[in-house]
C-alpha positions, 0 to 999 in steps of 0.5 A: 500500500503506497499512501497512508492518508486517512482513506487508507486506514479502512483499506489496510484494516479490511485487507489484513482482516481478509488475509492479506499481509499489508505493508504501508509506505508513505513519506508523511510522518504525520500519516505513516504511523503504526497507531493508525495502521495496527493491522499492518505487518510493516511500515516504511516511512520515506519518499518513494525513491528511498522506500522502493529499493527496500522492498522486494516484490514478487508475483504474489504481491498486490500493490495499491497506489493511493498517495494522492500525490501525482508526482509520487504516484508517477514515480512509484508506477514507473518503478513498478512497471519493472516488477512482476506483481499479481496486481497493480492498482491506482486510485483515481480515474483512468484519465488520471492514470493515463496522465501518470503513464503519459499514454492514452491506453492503459496497459493490461498490467495496470488497474484503474480505477481500482475496486469493484464497481459497486457505486461505493461512496466514502472511504469505507465503501471504497475500501470494501470495493478495493478489497473485494477486487483484491480477493477476486484477483487472488482467487483468479491467481489460485485458479490459474496456478492449479489449472497448470 
């Protein structure tokens, strides 16, 4: 999870309660505190260029970008393009994500907007829609692995 603003709190909580091991990364010390994310397995405080080299990504990882900072999202997304992960999702509209990537066509690798389309409103409902999508994707991954 990249981003530790208040709207990330229910997402971290619901994801952890759903069996995901959650790591929270943010550069803002006022937000990136374990007291706000007691369910997080790990916390990384620092700017993306400081934090990203500390993290090892695998094909079983699910990455969510919701920093609410265009420049940092662009930096993280650029870095993540070289990583093989199970899920790479960006909070916000397709138009914003297209601007982040400087392309009019989003690659299949990137999910945007994130979350199942349930007309979610507010941080808790949005978190539920995102976690539901993560669960759905994890089930697909398991089915693909058992089919081969």
